[in-house]
C-alpha positions in Angstrom: -73.9 -60.9 -5.0 -73.8 -57.0 -4.7 -70.7 -55.4 -3.6 -70.4 -53.4 -0.5 -69.2 -50.3 -2.4 -72.3 -50.4 -4.8 -74.8 -51.1 -1.9 -73.4 -48.3 0.1 -73.5 -45.9 -2.8 -77.2 -46.8 -3.3 -77.9 -46.4 0.5 -76.2 -43.2 0.5 -78.3 -41.9 -2.5 -81.6 -43.2 -1.1 -80.7 -41.4 2.3 -80.1 -38.3 0.8 -83.3 -38.2 -1.0 -85.0 -38.7 2.3 -83.1 -35.7 3.7 -81.3 -37.6 6.2 -78.3 -35.9 8.0 -74.8 -36.8 7.1 -74.0 -38.0 10.6 -76.8 -40.5 10.3 -75.8 -41.5 6.8 -72.2 -42.2 8.1 -73.3 -44.3 10.8 -75.7 -46.4 8.7 -72.8 -46.9 6.0 -70.3 -47.9 8.9 -72.9 -50.3 10.3 -73.2 -52.1 6.8 -69.6 -52.0 6.2 -69.0 -53.5 9.5 -71.4 -56.2 9.4 -70.4 -57.4 5.9 -66.7 -57.3 6.9 -67.5 -59.3 10.1 -69.8 -61.9 8.7 -69.1 -61.9 4.9 -72.8 -61.8 4.3 -74.2 -60.2 1.0 -75.4 -56.7 2.1 -78.8 -57.2 0.5 -79.3 -60.3 2.2 -78.5 -58.9 5.7 -80.4 -55.5 5.2 -82.5 -55.8 2.3 -82.5 -53.6 -0.8 -80.8 -50.3 -0.1 -84.0 -48.1 -0.8 -86.0 -50.4 1.6 -83.3 -50.1 4.4 -83.1 -46.4 3.9 -86.9 -46.0 4.7 -86.1 -47.3 8.3 -84.3 -44.1 9.0 -86.8 -41.7 10.2 -89.9 -40.5 8.9 -90.4 -39.2 5.4 -90.3 -35.3 5.6 -92.4 -33.0 3.7 -90.2 -31.1 1.1 -89.1 -27.7 2.4 -90.1 -24.5 0.8 -86.8 -23.8 -0.8 -88.0 -21.9 -3.9 -86.8 -18.5 -2.5 -83.3 -20.0 -2.2 -83.5 -21.4 -5.9 -84.6 -17.9 -7.1 -81.9 -16.1 -5.2 -79.1 -18.7 -6.4 -80.3 -18.5 -10.1 -80.3 -14.7 -9.8 -76.8 -14.5 -8.5 -75.5 -16.9 -11.1 -77.3 -15.1 -13.7 -75.8 -11.8 -12.6 -72.1 -13.1 -12.7 -72.7 -15.1 -15.9 -74.1 -11.7 -17.5 -71.1 -9.8 -16.3 -68.8 -12.5 -17.7 -70.6 -12.5 -21.1 -70.5 -8.7 -21.4 -66.8 -8.7 -20.8 -66.2 -11.5 -23.1 -68.4 -10.0 -25.8 -66.8 -6.5 -25.4 -63.3 -8.1 -25.7 -64.3 -10.0 -29.0 -65.6 -6.6 -30.4 -62.4 -4.8 -29.1 -64.2 -2.0 -27.4 -65.1 -1.0 -23.8 -68.0 -2.1 -21.8 -71.1 -0.1 -20.8 -69.6 1.0 -17.9 -66.4 2.3 -19.3 -64.4 -0.5 -17.8 -61.9 -2.6 -19.7 -63.6 -5.9 -20.9 -60.7 -8.0 -19.1 -61.9 -6.6 -15.7 -65.5 -7.7 -16.3 -64.3 -11.2 -17.5 -62.1 -11.7 -14.3 -64.9 -10.3 -12.1 -67.7 -12.6 -13.7 -65.3 -15.7 -13.7 -64.1 -15.1 -10.2 -67.7 -14.3 -9.1 -69.1 -17.5 -10.5 -66.4 -19.9 -9.3 -66.4 -18.2 -6.0 -70.0 -18.3 -5.5 -70.2 -22.0 -6.4 -67.3 -22.9 -4.0 -69.2 -20.9 -1.2 -72.4 -22.9 -1.9 -70.5 -26.3 -1.7 -68.9 -25.4 1.6 -72.0 -23.8 3.1 -74.7 -26.3 2.0 -72.5 -29.5 2.1 -73.8 -32.0 4.7 -70.9 -34.3 4.5 -71.3 -38.0 5.3 -69.2 -38.5 8.6 -67.8 -41.8 9.3 -68.1 -42.5 13.1 -65.2 -44.9 13.0 -62.9 -41.8 12.4 -62.2 -39.6 15.3 -61.3 -36.5 13.3 
């Protein structure tokens, strides 16, 4: 017997691979959880394997051309990483950086830049799974 938590994890993963919006994923998970709670039926028996059930949600989409975004994200991460690394190496050597700045400034700018950029990406690109049973 498959647990509901395991089945919904597999379903969410399969739906994410199909690029299904978060609201639709939340609705699908709510349907599975409600059905299993009401009937006590095994989710695989009721809906079939999670990958197969995920195929019922829309047509498969062709992959979007995301390579410019990947290149831009790599470049920004590389830039902040280099700033951080230059600052760390200058601090280890005990001298100033190429730009005449104290090494600790570059370490702080690089670290804050990397962390801030990752947080911003997470907030901007996150398509959260929204449970329709919750009003807020």
